[in-house]
Structures are given as C-alpha cells and as structure tokens.
VEXKOL-54355 format. One record per atom (N, C-alpha, C, O, CB): x, y, z. Coordinates in steps of 0.001 Angstrom, whole numbers, plus 500000, padded with zeros to 6 digits. Glycine has a CB too. Layout:
! residues N
XYZ/...
! end
This chain:
! residues 137
466734269250257091/467194267817257220/465932266890257078/464912267131257722/467949267561258671/466031265808256204/464801264983256070/464639264321257525/465577264147258303/464941263818254811/463321263984257766/463059263353258968/462299262002258616/461647261881257580/462245264311259915/462421261122259446/461739259747259198/460815259466260432/461084259708261608/462882258493259019/459638258889259913/458765258426261082/459164257417261956/459570256364261464/457602257993260652/459116257570263346/459359256613264276/458353256675265456/458053257686266091/460732256749264719/457859255351265646/456932255260266847/457534254705268023/458420253854267949/455753254451266561/457033255207269244/457471254939270533/456284254712271448/455229255328271298/458333256035271013/456477253836272372/455507253652273281/455771254319274633/456802254002275227/455312252282273415/454853255301275229/455291255971276405/454297255496277488/453144255150277231/455329257567276220/454876255511278795/453888255253279892/452881256370279905/453063257477279399/454587255138281301/451822255977280522/450672257069280764/451346258291281356/451155259387280828/449450256537281829/452107258168282400/452555259357283135/453572260293282200/453519261523282179/453309258847284517/454448259530281478/455290260369280400/454436260920279397/454659262072279024/456374259518279643/453427260223278871/452704260949277840/451879262019278482/451643263026277815/451826260017277008/451463261931279563/450683263062280348/451640264325280492/451308265472280191/450206262519281921/452860263948280991/453764265199281018/454209265686279781/454560266861279673/454946264987281770/454233264893278822/454656265448277474/453456266452277020/453701267605276667/454904264165276317/452203265943277057/451095266693276617/451007267969277444/450710269043276920/449825265872276706/451267267839278735/451193269092279693/452318270156279101/452054271320278802/451569268626281425/453483269602279001/454540270486278528/454193271118277128/454471272275276813/455876269689278446/453568270231276360/453220270758274912/452297271959275145/452476272971274466/452435269582273924/451371271915276014/450426272968276247/451040274238276833/450705275372276491/449370272474277139/451943273956277720/452676275031278399/453559275816277381/453568277047277389/453564274432279553/454236275145276579/455167275886275518/454527276167274272/455092276946273504/456406275084275161/453400275636273943/452618275797272739/453671275276271599/453884275929270577/452077277428272533/454211274215271844/455040273563270903/454342272074270806/453924271518271822/456668273569271407/454262271541269647/453588270257269396/454281269122270166/455496269213270336/453574269940267872/453633268091270633/454058266940271153/455192266248270370/456149265705270922/452951266123271281/455012266311269098/456104265527268208/457254266318268159/458358265776268099/455670265217266700/457126267630268178/458293268450268153/459103268375269458/460333268312269454/457896269857267872/458330268385270611/459025268286271852/459754266885272005/460896266789272454/458021268521273000/459100265969271649/459549264441271571/460871264305270774/461827263675271226/458386263499270816/460883264939269539/461935265013268815/463193265708269351/464331265267269188/461535265539267743/462861266916270051/463933267644270642/464573267021271923/465764267116272219/463438268975270945/463574266346272669/464046265744273883/465025264398273473/466013264122274154/462689265324274820/464682263714272448/465587262552272040/466964263127271485/468049262659271832/464843261615270872/466827264149270622/468003264795270180/468892265270271211/470080264956271144/467680265841269382/468413266077272274/469125266476273275/469722265330274269/470833265407274795/468307267388273920/468964264441274411/469276263267275261/470434262547274627/471360262170275345/468036262301275425/470449262318273263/471540261701272628/472834262464272649/473947261944272732/471186261431271304/472583263724272569/473769264627272622/474338264709274103/475536264910274301/473358266102272094/473521264561275021/474110264579276430/474874263156276731/475876263085277442/472860264835277565/474333262176276166/475043260919276197/476424260960275675/477374260407276229/474317259943275469/476495261710274469/477775261837273804/478778262835274491/479993262636274500/477522262271272385/478109264035275124/478906265025275759/478416265279277073/477776266317277239/478959266241275009/478630264420278147/478003264659279568/478408265837280056/477634266243280923/478335263643280598/479430266640279817/479831267944280271/479046269041279762/479185270155280268/481160268180279952/478132268825278692/477450269949278085/475962269568278431/475490268432278399/477775270130276426/475352270665278747/473784270570278977/473052271454278105/473732272177277377/473360270932280429/471786271538278037/470980272499277070/470363273471277862/469669273110278813/469864271799276203/470516274624277610/469812275793278256/468476276006277572/468436276305276378/470681277126278170/467442275868278263/466182275931277687/465933277119276869/466413278225277119/465232275840278664/465120276832275824/464768278164275014/463424277835274316/462982276689274400/465992278609273821/462816278711273688/461527278565273185/461687277639271995/460843276753271861/460879279924272835/462654277739271132/462623276924269985/463483275546270274/463321274562269552/463199277776268745/464356275542271319/465054274402271787/466150274838272526/466396276039272644/465468273521270749/466890273887273079/467970274167273927/469126274585273243/469380274167272113/468276273099274704/469988275540273965/471313276055273521/472397275184274250/472225274994275454/471487277661273871/473351274709273719/474383273980274422/475190274879275351/475674275925274919/475297273308273436/475351274484276650/476097275253277535/476967274195278487/476700272994278533/475078276228278372/477914274744279147/478707273868280059/477790273396281272/477043274143281904/480021274674280607/477951272157281474/477067271665282648/477597272201283981/476806272312284918/477027270048282719/478846272531284123/479547272921285223/479253274580285433/479446275131286517/481119272520284990/478833275183284415/478453276558284418/477492276740283406/477954277134282335/479570277466284238/476113276533283469/475264276536282553/474825277783281888/474156277781280854/474355275957283009/475233278886282531/475119280333282035/476125280562280893/475993281546280165/475406281398283233/477115279693280720/478057280013279688/477864278881278516/478071277681278702/479593280047280322/477451279439277325/477154278641276288/478460278192275525/479523278813275541/476195279350275427/478223277076274890/479307276630274201/479735277540272991/480917277578272649/479012275292273776/478809278242272373/479103279096271344/479934280410271890/480712281022271158/477762279463270653/479726280705273004/480509281857273545/481940281285273967/482872282084273886/479718282562274846/482180280162274349/483547279541274693/484179279394273321/485317279834273160/483455278049275518/483542278817272331/484086278762270851/484522280052270137/485548280125269462/483025278183269974/483590281147270355/483924282318269778/485226283052270601/486075283727270019/482602283185269751/485219282828271850/486345283389272668/487724282708272130/488738283343271843/486090283066274320/487575281346272052/488718280377271540/489290281035270202/490465281345270009/488106278749271211/488273281179269359/488782281671268035/489231283066267937/490024283363267044/487780281513267050/488771284025268828/489231285391268846/490689285290269570/491510286187269376/488127286400269653/490964284288270326/492287284310271190/493276283279270369/494046282574271023/491995283748272932/493254283206269100/494052282344268300/494033280873268637/495015280141268515/495371282796268359/492945280522269032/492732279098269325/493637278441270596/494084277300270717/493065278334267972/493720279494271405/494633279181272595/493533278751273757/492684279563274126/495662280616273073/493608277500274270/492685276937275139/493059277524276636/492174277556277491/492749275305275016/494177277913276883/494503278368278094/494139279778278229/493757280166279333/495845278148278344/494203280547277303/493723281928277264/492146281958277365/491587282718278155/494222282633275927/491525281195276624/490150281100276681/489591280665278121/488587281226278561/489736280146275617/490255279645278867/489912279438280096/490160280515280990/489362280741281900/490463278381280495/491150281183280833/491461282332281845/490466283411281580/489952283916282578/492990282939281701/490116283839280438/489169284787280109/487831284549280824/487214285452281391/489004284804278665/487431283288280760/486096282864281259/486097282235282786/485091281845283378/485530281776280227/487377282222283267/487673281724284650/486986280386284773/486232280123285709/487170282739285800/487285279521283760/486847278068283802/488185277336283618/489237277911283338/485702277652282605/488040275964283809/489078274995283591/489421274722282190/488519274682281353/488726273788284196/490631274532281867/490838273980280471/490085272817279965/489827272652278773/492146273622280333/489690271896281059/488816270781280593/487468271225280174/486883270567279313/488655269756281657/486834272427280771/485623272832280257/485783273459278929/484820273380278166/484975273709281162/486882274086278523/487162274615277270/487286273425276226/486728273478275131/488444275479277355/488074272324276650/488027271243275762/486614270469275476/486334270018274366/488985270323276283/485748270371276633/484619269814276590/483659270643275457/482910270054274677/484107269771278035/483810272029275507/482980272923274652/483531272661273097/482769272648272130/483152274598275168/484872272469273013/485396272250271703/485100270874271170/484888270727269966/486836272481271706/485075269864272004/484609268651271685/483066268625271109/482721268046270079/484776267847272899/482341269260271857/481052269378271164/480853270062269926/480070269705269045/480236269926271939/481729271235269899/481870271957268577/482354271152267484/481865271327266368/482768273084268687/483346270206267686/483853269158266670/482727268420266135/482652268217264923/484859268138267287/481760267962267024/480634267097266709/479600267858266040/478981267243265172/480078266443267912/479256269148266271/478065269920265814/478642271425265370/478295272472265916/476876270007267099/479564271320264302/479995272769263972/479055273694263423/479149274903263636/481033272774263056/478018273108262624/477110273972261974/476258274675262969/476055275887262901/476288273232261009/475764273918263886/475018274492265010/475665275630265780/475059276684265972/474732273445265945/476956275405266240/477678276376267022/477948277592265962/477673278749266281/479095275702267681/478439277305264828/478750278469263966/477704279277263621/477933280478263479/479320278106262808/476289278732263413/475176279531263261/474794280421264376/474393281569264182/474151278746262971/474938279817265700/474763280625266778/475775281982266931/475395283130267163/474897279699267922/477107281542266744/477994282575266670/477668283752265709/477740284937266035/479202282015266343/477281283260264418/477130284252263411/475919285023263705/475941286214263394/477076283663262050/474752284488264311/473585285076264692/473838286131265793/473221287197265785/472642284035265118/474787285813266780/475208286687267834/475999287860267164/475835289018267548/476081285900268910/476817287548266206/477578288695265468/476703289582264815/476941290782264949/478538288202264424/475683289216264097/474765290091263419/473874291089264376/473615292273264158/473844289184262597/473480290282265494/472914291163266567/473706292175267060/473262293317267179/472545290460267650/474958291843267394/475868292855267945/476185293969266894/476270295150267231/477191292169268424/476346293571265689/476502294769264682/475373295472264378/475497296622263958/477001294378263422/474135294913264536/473017295835264463/473004296834265586/473002298054265415/471743295086264460/472994296188266813/473122297122267974/474152298250267886/473846299387268243/473449296339269158/475403297945267402/476251298949267415/476026299960266338/476504301087266468/477491298442267374/475291299614265226/474891300661264305/473806301546264818/473789302754264579/474463300075263048/472852300901265563/471779301567266172/472328302676267244/471891303826267239/470849300480266844/473246302260268088/473602302932269247/474666303944268710/474776305055269228/474122301935270402/475417303558267704/476479304418267184/476011305649266408/476704306665266350/477351303619266313/474853305540265829/474223306656264792/473823307843265655/474224308938265258/472802306089263912/473062307807266826/472844309077267528/474107309699268204/474043310864268595/471791308860268576/475216308994268354/476392309505268900/477080310403267739/477637311467268008/477320308296269427/477005309961266623/477670310711265476/476935312075265132/477538313065264719/477683309775264160/475663312024265333/474829313096265112/475141314273266079/475153315440265688/473430312638265230/475405313884267433/475456314860268489/476788315360268712/476993316204269585/474945314332269710/
! end
C-alpha cells in the first residue's frame, strides 16, 4: 500500500516514550508511530475491538475477551454456516461480541482473511508433520 509523508509534533514526553519503545522492540520510531495511528483509528471505529500486541503489530481481538482474536471468531462463524448464535455459544461469548467481530471483519476483510489463511496453513503443516510418524508405526 502506498504511503504518504506526514509530519506531527509530539511532546517531549511522548517523543521520549516513542524512542524508548522503539529501542525495546527494535522497531523504528516511524513504524511504531504509523502502527499506533492505524490502531488508534481502528479503535475509534470499533471500540469493542482491541489489539493484541505482537512483534510486527497488533492482532485484533475482542476488548471484552482479549485472548479471543477476531480472526478466530470469524473462522468459527464461517464454519458454522454464518450462524451468529452458534458462534457465540461455541466461544461462550455474547452475540453482540460476535457482531462486533463481524463489523470489524466487514471493514478489514483482507486483514482477517490473511490471518485465517495463515492459521490454516500452519495447522495443515502441523497435521502433516505429526500424522507422518503415526502412519509409519
């Protein structure tokens, strides 16, 4: 995605915290600032969604249950014939939580689809690795 230059003035305290965080994570200050702006704008649009920290950036999750990522809710919803109630029961969450995850998915489908696909590839790889020794024995 093309990027545009944008300047911003920060307080000395914020600039110092950004520099410190950059050193801690070994991510450039520019990349951190870009990520923080992006995640902040998404939080404004979807207050029921938070970002789980990660090395490369946050992964969207339910604010009410931050261990449950939006991609997992969406994948469950897809596997359950797009049934919101069944998805809510499976994860023991409210239908409102499922709807919040789906609203985020509606705005950022490529991001969520990529996460779901990456998880599927990892699962497929693990199944091949662990199934192979069982077939030999």
